[in-house]
N, C-alpha and C positions, 0 to 999 in steps of 0.2 A: 791854801793848795797841798795835797800830799805829796810828799817826797817817794818818788818810785821806790821800792823794794827791790834789793839785791837780787831775789828769787826773780820778780816779775822781769829784769835786766836781762839777767842770765837764760830765761827761758825764752826772750823774745831773740836774743843772739843766738840760741840754738836753731832757731830756721836758716841762719845764714850758711850757706854751702858754699865750701871753697870750690871755686871755679875749675879747678883742675883734678881736684884728689875725690870731687863730688860728695862729698861728706861736711857734717856741720863742723865749722869752726871749734865749737866746745868740745868736740869729739876728739879733734886731732892736737890738742894741746895749743892752740893757736892763741884762744882768749888769756890775755894775762893779767887783766884786771878790768873792772868796771865800776864806778862809782857815780853817785847822784849828789848833788847839790843841795842846799834846802831850797833855791831859785827854781829847779828843775833843771839845770844842765847837766846832762851826763858825760861823763870821761871815758871813752875805752880803748884800752891798749891792746891792739892784735899783732901776735909776733909771725912774720913772716917767715918763708922757708929759706929765702934767699934775698938778699941787700935788693937785687935787680928784678924782683919778682914782676911779670911783665901785666899781670892781673891785679896789683896793687889797688888801683882805681875802682875796679869792679867790686872788691872787698870793702873797701871805703864805703861807696853808695850803697850796697845791700846793708851794712852793717849799720849806717844812719839812718837808712828808711827802715829797718825792722824796730830800732829804739824809738824813732819818732813816733810810734803807733803806740807806744807805751803811754798809760793813762798818766798824767802829772810833768811828761817830758817837755819841756820847753824847747832845747838846743842839745846838738849832739857834737861832741869834738871826738873822733877818731884819732889816734895817735898809732904811727906804724914801727913796729920796731922789728929786729932779726932774731931769729932763734940762736941759741949758743948750738956748739957741736953737741955738748951733752944732750939737748933738747932735739936737736935733728938725728941723732942716734936714736933717740925714745921713739921720734915718729917712725924711723925706718922700721924698728923692731915692732911697732904697733901694726904697721902696714903688712910687712913682710912672714911676720912671726920671729920668734925667739933668735935670737942673733942678727936679724936681718937678712938671714941666710938667701943668696941668688939663686935661681934655677926656673925652670921653666913651670910656672905654677899651672898651665894648662893640662900638665903631664900627670900632675898630683892623683893620688887613689881618688881622693874626695871630690875632685873637680868635675862640676855640672855642665861647663861652659860647651856649647856646639861650637866645634871649629869648621870652618868652610873653605875650603881652598878653592877658589875661583880660576876655573883654568880654560884653556882654548887652544886649539892647535894652531891657530894661526893668528896674527893681528890685525885690527881691523874689524874685529866683529862687536864691537861696543862692550867687553869685559869688564872695562873699569868702571863704565857708566851703568852696568848691571850692577856692579858690585856698590856703587855709593848709594844708588837708589833701593836696593834691596835694605841695606845699613839704616838707612836714615827712615823707611818704613818700619823698619822693627823698631826702632827706638821711639818713632810717633806712637806707637802701639804701648810706649810703657817699659819695654826690654831695655836692658843694659848691654851696648853693643860697642865694639870695638874695630878698628880696620887697622892691617899691617899692610901697607904698599911695598910689596915684595919684588915688584918688577923694578929693580934697582935700575935698569939701564933705560928703561922708559917710563918712569914715574909720572904719574899724571893726578893720582887723589887729591892731594893739597888743592890744586888748582879747579878742581871738579867740587871740593868742598866749600871753595872760597877762603881757604886757610892761610894767613900770611903769618901768623905769630909762630917764632920759635918756641920747641919743647923747653921746660924747664928743668933744669939740671940740680938736684940736691944730691951732693956728694955722687956715687955712682948708681944714683937712682935719676930716671928720666920720666917727666910728668907729663905723658903727650897732650898735646891741645884739644880742645873739644869743639866740636862745631856741631850744631844740632842735635846735640845730646850723644853724640858719637865721638868716641876717643881715637885719636888717628895719629900714626906715626908712618914717616916716610923717609928716604935718605933725601930726599928735596927739601926738607927742611934744615939740612946741614949742608948744602951747597949753595955757594952765591949766583944770583944772577940763572942762566940756563945753561950752564956749564955740564958737560957730558961726564959722567961716572964711567971711567975706562978701567973695568976690573975685572981680571979673570977668576975662574972657580971658587977657589979658597977665600978669596977676599969676599965674594959674595954669600957664601956661608956663613964666616964670621959676621957679616952686617945683619944678617936673619937672626941667627943667634943672640946677637947685642939685643937685638931689637924684643926676644922671645924673654930674653932673662932681665935685664937692665931697666926696661920700660914698665913702668908699673901702671895696669890696667885696672887692677882691684878684682870683684867678683863680676863678672860679666855672663851674660845669657848667651850671648853669640860673639863670635871673634872670625871676620872675615879676611882673608889673606887673598890679596890681588896679586896672582901669579904674573908671571911674562909668558908669552905665548910658547908652546910646545913643551918637551918633556928631558930640559937641560938641568943645568946645575941646580936651581931653585927649587925646581919641581923633585928634585931626589933631595936635598936638604931638607925641604918642609916633610916627607917622608921619614926622614931620620928623626928630626926633631919634633914633630907632631905626629906619631905616627897613628892617633886616635883622629885625625883632620879625617872628613869626609869631601869629597870632590865633587864639585859642582861645574857641568860642562856647558861653555857657551858656544853656541855656533850660529850660522846665516842657515836659511833654506838652501841656500847653493848646496848642490853636489858636493861640489871641490871642497868646500870649508868644512861640511859633515865628514868626509873622508880624513881629513887631516885631524878635525876634534876628535875622532873616533882613539887615534893614536894617544892623544893626552888623556882620554878616559880610560883607554887600556890599559894605562900604566899602574892603575889599581891592582892588576893581577901580577905585579911584580913586586909591589909594595904592600900589599896587603892590607891596603885601604879600603874603603867602602864608597861607592857614589850614592849622592844623594838624588841627582838627577840631571835632564838637560833643560836648558834654556836656549830659545830659538828667538834670536833678535833679528829686527829688519823682515818680518814677516812679510808685510805688505803695506802698501801705501793707500789710505783712505782717500779717493777722489770727492771734490765738491758734489757729485750728483750722487755722493752714497756708495759708488761700487768701489771695489777694490782693485789695485793693480799690485802684482806679485813682481816685482823687482827683481830679486834674486832665486825666483822660482819657488818651489813648493816643495813639503813634504822632507827636507834636509833632516829639519828635527826629530821629527817622527820616527823615521828610518835610524837616526843615530841613537834614540834611545832602544830601538828594537834591536840593533846589534850589539848595542853595549851589555843590552839584557842576556844577550843569549853568551856573550864573552865572557862577563863574571858570573852566569847561572844563578843570576837573582834579578828579580824587576826595577828596572832603571826607568823611572816615569819620566815623561815629558813635562816639565813643571807648567810653562807655559810658553807664547807666544807675544813677542812683543812687537807693534807696528812701529812702521819709520813713523817719526812724529816730531816736527820741527823744532817744537818745545821742549823736548829731550835734549836736542844739542844746545838750544838756546839756555836751558837750565845749567848745563855743564860750562857753557862759556861763562856764565854769570857767577859760577860758584854756588848756585842753589839750585838741588837736583829735583828735578822735574814732579817728584812725588810728594815735594813740599811746595814749589813754585805753581805747579798748574795740577792739581789733584783729581780733577774731573776728566783731563785729557786720556785719550784711548792708551797710549803709553803708560801713565802714572798706574790706571786701572789696571793694566795687564800685571806691573810692577808690583801694584798693592796686591792683587791675588796669592803671588809666585810667596810675596811676603807671609800672606796669610797662611800657607801651606806650610812656611818655614816655621812659623811661630806656634803652630800647632803640636809641632814635634817636641815632645816634653823633654826636659833636663831629666835624663834616666837616673833612677838610682837601683839600677840592677847590679848587683854584685859588690856593692858599696855596703861597709859595716855601719851599721845606726847605733853601735856603742850600748845596746841594750842587754842588761846582766839578770838572769834569772834569780829571784829571790828566796 
């Protein structure tokens, strides 16, 4: 029997991805040592960021599976230790840059992340469901996606995504839970049970700011912010903290809902933000005989897009119309968004088309220095 080489073992471990940081453990300084005995038994020591790492079992299983595929390995023994403070500091500096400086990375000149602030004029139009389904649809396409549940008083994203895991704190850095390839942070992960969050404006601003500075999302293609209804404190804070965020307005076909949603979109004229488009939810109900019933009327999304286009003097497209679909509700209740649970359903197809439109919008390089110097 040939004893596995150290190079083969390390190459196998390079395929083990940290479930929170989404990078190989070999790149993150988490691989302490790996040795193979003459009989093929491999002993690997992995350094966890904190002692109570909630995903230690996942790391153990993935490392065991990766090493078991190496020729000559007969058994695997994974030992877990904890990083020293110096090692954690080095990890934070590696992730955040020199000095591990805190800040909002999405505002950096070199950031290519598309930031979508999903807004609505009133509650009950399905804004959160649209947010999680678009995020999951983009992640399914291979994009790196995150969600900030900015609806502090009415948070619902964790339950819609089936997340029960708490974030991991590495000193002053928070690692968000990952579900369906989407990194998610919500105030709901920090409160017990179903307790209300009774905060005034300054606390809401501070919570959002901490989500954007202390939570490590890494390099994202798209970040969604699920905003509370209306044009209150959070909408203003988003404009201040993320001035490049684009507003995605969700409405229903009902004229009253579209009128209120117009105010949520028109805030762009005061904040200088741009509008990416309008999504009309609950557009119609498909009946068993193939006909459709427009429970909430029709034309609200089209009218809203036209009025917002006139208000901002730029085209604001109607990105899509999502029908009423019981599987959309069932997916939310089960914590598995409909684009994953029932991808062939009418609602999932409509949401997938909207996600396709968003994914076709490239991460722009306009105005960014490329570091090219003439010789």
